C-alpha positions as CSV (number, residue, x, y, z in Angstrom):
1,X,-19.2,52.9,-29.7
2,X,-21.9,53.4,-27.1
3,X,-25.6,53.1,-26.8
4,X,-27.4,56.0,-25.2
5,X,-29.3,54.7,-22.2
6,X,-33.1,54.8,-22.1
7,X,-35.8,53.7,-19.7
8,X,-37.7,50.4,-20.4
9,X,-40.9,50.8,-22.2
10,X,-44.0,50.2,-20.1
11,X,-45.8,46.9,-20.1
12,X,-47.6,45.7,-23.2
13,X,-51.1,46.8,-23.8
14,X,-54.1,44.5,-23.2
15,X,-54.5,41.6,-25.6
16,X,-56.0,42.2,-29.1
17,X,-59.5,41.0,-28.1
18,X,-59.7,43.5,-25.1
19,X,-57.8,46.4,-26.8
20,X,-59.2,49.7,-27.9
21,X,-59.4,50.3,-31.7
22,X,-56.4,52.5,-31.2
23,X,-54.3,49.8,-29.7
24,X,-55.3,47.0,-32.1
25,X,-52.4,45.6,-34.0
26,X,-52.8,46.5,-37.7
27,X,-53.0,43.6,-40.2
28,X,-50.3,43.5,-42.9
29,X,-52.8,44.6,-45.6
30,X,-53.7,47.6,-43.4
31,X,-50.2,49.1,-43.5
32,X,-49.7,52.4,-45.5
33,X,-46.0,52.7,-46.3
34,X,-44.4,54.9,-48.7
35,X,-40.9,56.3,-49.5
36,X,-39.2,58.4,-52.2
37,X,-35.8,60.0,-52.8
38,X,-34.8,62.8,-55.0
39,X,-31.5,64.3,-55.8
40,X,-32.6,67.9,-55.5
41,X,-32.2,70.9,-57.7
42,X,-28.4,71.7,-57.0
43,X,-26.8,68.2,-56.7
44,X,-25.4,66.2,-59.6
45,X,-26.1,62.7,-57.9
46,X,-28.2,61.4,-55.1
47,X,-26.2,59.9,-52.2
48,X,-29.3,59.1,-50.1
49,X,-30.9,55.7,-49.7
50,X,-33.9,54.4,-48.0
51,X,-35.6,51.1,-47.3
52,X,-39.1,49.9,-46.3
53,X,-39.6,46.3,-45.3
54,X,-41.4,44.0,-43.1
55,X,-40.1,40.9,-41.4
56,X,-42.0,37.7,-41.4
57,X,-41.6,34.1,-40.2
58,X,-41.5,31.8,-43.4
59,X,-41.5,28.3,-44.4
60,X,-39.6,27.3,-47.6
61,X,-40.8,24.1,-48.9
62,X,-37.9,22.2,-50.6
63,X,-39.7,18.9,-51.3
64,X,-43.1,17.3,-50.2
65,X,-45.7,14.8,-51.4
66,X,-48.6,17.1,-50.5
67,X,-50.7,17.9,-53.6
68,X,-51.6,21.4,-52.4
69,X,-48.6,23.3,-50.8
70,X,-50.2,26.5,-51.9
71,X,-52.8,25.8,-49.1
72,X,-50.2,25.7,-46.4
73,X,-49.7,29.0,-44.4
74,X,-46.2,29.5,-45.6
75,X,-45.8,33.0,-44.4
76,X,-46.7,34.3,-41.0
77,X,-48.0,37.8,-40.2
78,X,-45.1,40.3,-39.8
79,X,-42.9,40.4,-36.7
80,X,-41.8,43.9,-37.4
81,X,-41.5,46.7,-39.8
82,X,-38.3,48.6,-40.6
83,X,-38.1,52.1,-42.1
84,X,-34.4,53.2,-42.9
85,X,-33.0,56.5,-44.2
86,X,-29.3,56.8,-45.0
87,X,-27.7,60.0,-46.1
88,X,-24.1,59.4,-47.6
89,X,-21.3,61.8,-46.7
90,X,-18.4,62.5,-49.0
91,X,-17.7,63.4,-52.6
92,X,-18.4,61.5,-55.9
93,X,-20.0,58.2,-55.5
94,X,-18.6,57.5,-52.0
95,X,-21.4,58.9,-50.0
96,X,-23.9,57.0,-52.0
97,X,-21.8,53.7,-51.6
98,X,-21.5,54.3,-47.9
99,X,-25.3,54.8,-47.4
100,X,-26.0,51.7,-49.6
101,X,-23.4,49.4,-47.6
102,X,-24.9,50.8,-44.2
103,X,-28.5,50.0,-45.3
104,X,-27.8,46.5,-46.8
105,X,-25.7,45.5,-43.9
106,X,-28.4,46.5,-41.4
107,X,-31.0,44.6,-43.4
108,X,-28.9,41.4,-43.6
109,X,-28.4,41.6,-39.8
110,X,-32.1,42.0,-39.2
111,X,-33.1,39.3,-41.5
112,X,-30.5,36.6,-40.5
113,X,-29.5,37.4,-36.9
114,X,-32.1,39.4,-35.1
115,X,-34.3,37.1,-32.9
116,X,-35.2,39.3,-30.0
117,X,-38.5,40.8,-31.3
118,X,-40.3,39.2,-28.4
119,X,-38.5,41.5,-26.0
120,X,-39.9,44.7,-27.2
121,X,-41.7,46.6,-24.4
122,X,-40.7,44.2,-21.7
123,X,-38.2,44.4,-18.9
124,X,-36.0,42.2,-20.8
125,X,-35.6,44.4,-23.8
126,X,-31.9,44.9,-23.1
127,X,-31.6,41.8,-25.5
128,X,-33.3,43.8,-28.2
129,X,-31.2,46.9,-27.5
130,X,-28.0,45.0,-27.7
131,X,-29.1,43.5,-30.9
132,X,-29.8,47.0,-32.3
133,X,-26.4,48.2,-31.1
134,X,-24.6,45.3,-32.8
135,X,-26.6,46.0,-36.0
136,X,-25.2,49.5,-36.0
137,X,-21.8,48.1,-35.3
138,X,-22.0,45.8,-38.2
139,X,-22.9,48.6,-40.5
140,X,-20.3,50.9,-39.3
141,X,-17.5,48.1,-39.5
142,X,-18.7,47.3,-43.2
143,X,-18.3,51.0,-44.4
144,X,-14.8,51.1,-42.6
145,X,-13.8,47.9,-44.3
146,X,-14.9,48.9,-47.8
147,X,-13.2,52.4,-47.5
148,X,-10.0,50.6,-46.2
149,X,-10.0,48.2,-49.1
150,X,-9.9,50.8,-51.9
151,X,-6.8,52.0,-53.6
152,X,-6.1,54.5,-52.3
153,X,-7.9,54.0,-49.0
154,X,-11.1,56.2,-48.9
155,X,-12.9,57.9,-46.2
156,X,-16.6,57.0,-46.5
157,X,-19.5,57.8,-44.3
158,X,-23.1,57.9,-44.0
159,X,-26.1,59.0,-41.6
160,X,-28.4,56.1,-40.6
161,X,-31.8,56.4,-39.0
162,X,-33.8,53.3,-38.4
163,X,-37.3,52.7,-37.2
164,X,-38.0,49.3,-35.9
165,X,-41.7,49.0,-35.2
166,X,-42.8,45.9,-33.1
167,X,-46.4,46.8,-32.4
168,X,-47.2,48.9,-30.3
169,X,-43.5,49.9,-29.9
170,X,-41.1,51.8,-32.1
171,X,-37.4,51.8,-31.5
172,X,-35.7,54.6,-33.4
173,X,-31.9,54.1,-33.6
174,X,-29.9,57.3,-35.1
175,X,-26.5,57.9,-36.1
176,X,-26.0,61.4,-37.8
177,X,-28.6,64.0,-38.6
178,X,-31.3,62.3,-40.5
179,X,-34.4,62.7,-38.5
180,X,-37.4,60.8,-37.2
181,X,-40.8,62.2,-36.3
182,X,-44.1,60.8,-34.7
183,X,-47.5,62.5,-35.3
184,X,-49.8,61.3,-32.7
185,X,-53.1,62.7,-34.2
186,X,-52.7,65.9,-32.4
187,X,-49.0,67.1,-32.3
188,X,-45.7,66.3,-33.8
189,X,-42.8,64.7,-31.7
190,X,-39.2,64.7,-32.9
191,X,-37.7,61.4,-32.0
192,X,-34.1,62.0,-32.8
193,X,-31.4,64.4,-31.8
194,X,-29.1,65.9,-34.5
195,X,-25.6,64.5,-34.0
196,X,-23.8,67.6,-35.2
197,X,-20.9,69.7,-33.7
198,X,-23.4,72.7,-33.5
199,X,-26.0,70.8,-31.6
200,X,-23.3,69.5,-29.2
201,X,-22.2,73.1,-28.6
202,X,-25.8,74.0,-27.9
203,X,-26.2,71.2,-25.5
204,X,-23.0,72.2,-23.6
205,X,-24.3,75.8,-23.5
206,X,-21.4,77.1,-25.5
207,X,-23.6,78.2,-28.5
208,X,-27.0,79.9,-28.1
209,X,-29.7,78.0,-29.6
210,X,-30.8,81.0,-31.9
211,X,-27.5,80.9,-33.4
212,X,-27.2,77.2,-34.3
213,X,-28.9,77.9,-37.8
214,X,-26.1,80.2,-38.9
215,X,-23.4,78.2,-37.2
216,X,-20.6,76.9,-39.6
217,X,-20.8,73.7,-37.7
218,X,-24.5,73.1,-38.2
219,X,-23.9,70.3,-40.9
220,X,-20.7,69.0,-39.5
221,X,-21.5,65.6,-38.1
222,X,-20.1,64.5,-34.6
223,X,-21.2,61.0,-35.4
224,X,-21.5,58.9,-38.5
225,X,-21.5,55.5,-39.8
226,X,-17.9,55.0,-41.1
227,X,-16.7,58.2,-39.5
228,X,-14.3,58.5,-36.7
229,X,-17.2,57.8,-34.2
230,X,-20.5,56.1,-34.4
231,X,-22.6,56.5,-31.4
232,X,-26.1,55.3,-31.9
233,X,-28.8,57.2,-29.9
234,X,-32.1,55.1,-29.1
235,X,-35.6,56.3,-28.5
236,X,-38.7,54.1,-27.8
237,X,-42.1,55.2,-27.7
238,X,-45.5,53.5,-27.8
239,X,-47.7,54.3,-31.0
240,X,-51.2,54.1,-31.8
241,X,-53.2,53.5,-35.1
242,X,-53.9,57.3,-35.3
243,X,-50.2,57.9,-35.4
244,X,-47.8,58.5,-38.3
245,X,-44.1,57.9,-38.5
246,X,-41.9,60.1,-40.8
247,X,-38.1,59.7,-41.5
248,X,-36.1,62.1,-43.7
249,X,-32.8,63.1,-44.6
250,X,-31.7,66.8,-43.8
251,X,-32.5,67.7,-47.5
252,X,-36.1,68.1,-46.3
253,X,-35.4,69.9,-43.0
254,X,-33.1,72.5,-44.5
255,X,-36.1,73.9,-46.1
256,X,-39.1,72.8,-44.2
257,X,-39.6,73.5,-40.3
258,X,-40.8,71.1,-37.8
259,X,-44.0,73.1,-37.5
260,X,-44.8,72.7,-41.3
261,X,-44.0,69.1,-41.3
262,X,-46.7,68.8,-38.5
263,X,-49.1,71.0,-40.3
264,X,-48.8,68.8,-43.3
265,X,-49.1,65.5,-41.3
266,X,-52.3,67.0,-39.6
267,X,-54.1,67.0,-43.0
268,X,-52.5,64.0,-44.6
269,X,-54.7,61.7,-46.6
270,X,-51.9,58.8,-47.3
271,X,-48.4,58.2,-46.9
272,X,-47.6,58.9,-50.6
273,X,-49.5,62.1,-50.7
274,X,-47.6,63.4,-47.7
275,X,-44.1,62.3,-49.0
276,X,-44.7,63.9,-52.4
277,X,-46.2,67.1,-50.9
278,X,-43.2,67.7,-48.5
279,X,-40.7,66.9,-51.4
280,X,-42.5,69.5,-53.6
281,X,-42.1,72.0,-50.9
282,X,-38.6,71.4,-50.4
283,X,-37.9,71.8,-54.1
284,X,-39.9,74.9,-54.3
285,X,-37.5,76.5,-51.6
286,X,-34.3,75.6,-53.4
287,X,-33.9,71.7,-53.1
288,X,-30.1,72.5,-52.3
289,X,-29.6,68.8,-51.1
290,X,-30.7,65.4,-51.8
291,X,-34.2,64.8,-50.1
292,X,-35.3,61.4,-48.9
293,X,-38.9,60.8,-47.0
294,X,-40.1,57.7,-45.7
295,X,-43.8,57.5,-44.0
296,X,-45.4,54.7,-42.3
297,X,-48.9,54.5,-40.8
298,X,-51.9,52.3,-40.2
299,X,-55.1,54.2,-40.7
300,X,-57.3,54.3,-37.7
301,X,-60.0,51.6,-37.7
302,X,-63.3,52.8,-38.9
303,X,-65.9,52.5,-36.0
304,X,-69.2,50.9,-37.5
305,X,-72.2,53.0,-37.6
306,X,-74.5,52.5,-34.7
307,X,-77.5,50.5,-35.7
308,X,-80.7,52.6,-36.0
309,X,-83.7,51.6,-33.9
310,X,-86.6,50.1,-35.9
311,X,-89.3,52.6,-37.0
312,X,-92.4,52.0,-35.2
313,X,-95.4,51.4,-37.3
């Protein structure tokens, strides 16, 4: 397993007191997060899973003589926000179980082991990248071990696309062909590369890009959690309050183009509204696969109205 190399993020933005409204770190209660999953119109089961969570420092009081424990700051503001989409591969329940194991294992690692949030956006971020690589490896090994323990041994696999937001940076880690997007308020940026055989052939110049959509290898994964190879690709970008992150399984992108996703994001009013609108569009066009959509944003701060000059008498 290898981690695709990437440049270091730029230095951190100015402190909060000197940052522009676009750069100011959103408070916990300002986050607008929503996810949904649907089995689609043709599938008998849903093998997708998703997760939205925030990571906080927390104090657990086991015993005290203090009369008002509720007055203590027992939970600090978030260290990170995590958005996950996992699309199971395989028949029956095996795909769903692989996606579940991958998501749970990643979450356990982040909650119990990951300690390098402070390295985000710094020249020392290799520590954070190593942790992300280890988290993917843990998920890969857990799915392999579960499949090997079954009688008979079973091949299980899943995609895994993770967005780790440590303001103002987002690290997107991908294995498979579930996608991540970022809308910056003006245009859409795809943050992931489909890890399919067809995409590999296009990258090598063997397959013309215009023929990829009809290639029999379009949906054949070259990398998957629990598969023969799990090669995480990492992207890091700086985000602003006017931006929106969207992660989805290929059940959406089989029916909705990047251009259409961007159009819907340009006129969104909220994360839930956007997710439900895109789901409805995928279902209207056939819904041939499970559809999972996760959206995260922090609405831009409202600029206080300029004070009016006093009327002269």
